[in-house]
Structures are given as structure tokens and as C-alpha cells.
N, C-alpha and C positions, 0 to 999 in steps of 0.2 A: 746339567752339563749341556753346553752348546754343541750343535751339530759339528762345527769345525774342530771341536776338541776330541771327537770320537776317534778311536784308533782306526786307521785306514786298512782295509783288507783283512781284518782279523775279527774273531768272535768278540762280542761285547755283551756283558751282563749288567743290567741296570741294578741299582740299589733296591732292595726290597721296599715295597710301599704298601700301606694299608688302604684298602678299598673303602671309601666313605659310604658306599651303599650297603655292603654286606659285612664289612669288617675283616674280610679275608686278606691275607698278605701274599703277595706274589712278586716275582722278579721276572724280567723279560730277557731272553737270550736271543741275540741276533747274529747272523753269520752271512757274509756275502758269498755268492756262488759265481765263479768265473768260468768262462769257456776256455778251451785249450789254448786259444790265441790270446788269452789274458783279458778279454773284454768282459766287463761285468754283465752277467745275465740277469740276476735278481738278488734280492736279499730275503732270506728266510728268517722268521721270528716265531717264538713261542713263549707263552707264559707258563711259569712253573709255580704251583701253589707251595708256599713254604710249609704249610701245615702237612702236606704229604711227605715232604722231606723230614719234618719233625716227628711225625707219628710213626713213619715206617723205618727211619734210620736212627734218629736221635733218641727217641723215647726208650727203646730197649738198651741203649748204650749205658753201661755203668763202669765206674773205675773201682776195681776190687769189690764188685757187687754192691756198691754204695753210691749215693748221690744221683743227680740228674744232669744229663747233658743239655746244653743250650746253644743257641746260635746267635752271634752278634754280627752286625755289618761292620765294615771297616771304619765307619764314622761313629763307633761306640753306641750304636742303637741296638737294643735287644730285638731280635726278630722272632725267635721261638724259645719258649720255656714252658714246661708242663705246669709250672706254678702260676701262670698268668691268672689274674682275677680282676675284679672291678676297679681296684686301686693300683694294680700293677699290670699295665697294659703293654702290648707290643708297641714298639717304636719309642718306648721310654729310654732315656739315657741311663745306663747302668750306674754311672757315677753319682746320681742323685739319691741312691739308696744306701 
């Protein structure tokens, strides 16, 4: 996404991405901070590890005590699934299986 396409004055969350160095998956959240007079003071940002969300929130989630929860990005990319392995990796498109 180009800088000009970002929503102005609102929180923005990037699409999850796989780190080529360590294989971790994270998303970045950015939020502008304005002074009372409306002047932009700064932009805060933080990275969130998707594995933390997956292990702490999704892994224990069951439907009628069965199955496994998973997380997909809006571009149909798998982001978190407990069943990931060497041939079924994060960032795969779920339609190819």
C-alpha cells in the first residue's frame, strides 16, 4: 500500500507478514496522536506477533469442543493455524488445498 492510500487520522493495521530471518509472523498497528489544537504530534506504532494471538486466544477456542480455530488475512492468506508444518506454511493461500 502506498503512503497516500493510508487512512488519514485513523488507526491502521498492516497485513500480517512473515519475517524472512526468523519465520515469525507479525502485523504493525499505527495510530496518529494529535494535540488539542488538532496539530499532529507524533505517530505511535507497535508490532504484534501473530503467534501470541494464535497461542493465547485461538488455540484454546473450539466449536462444540471440536476443531481448531485459525486466522486468515483479508487477502485469503492463512496467518495462524496449529496444523502448520513443513508443507503447509503460514502465508499459503487456503484455496490451493
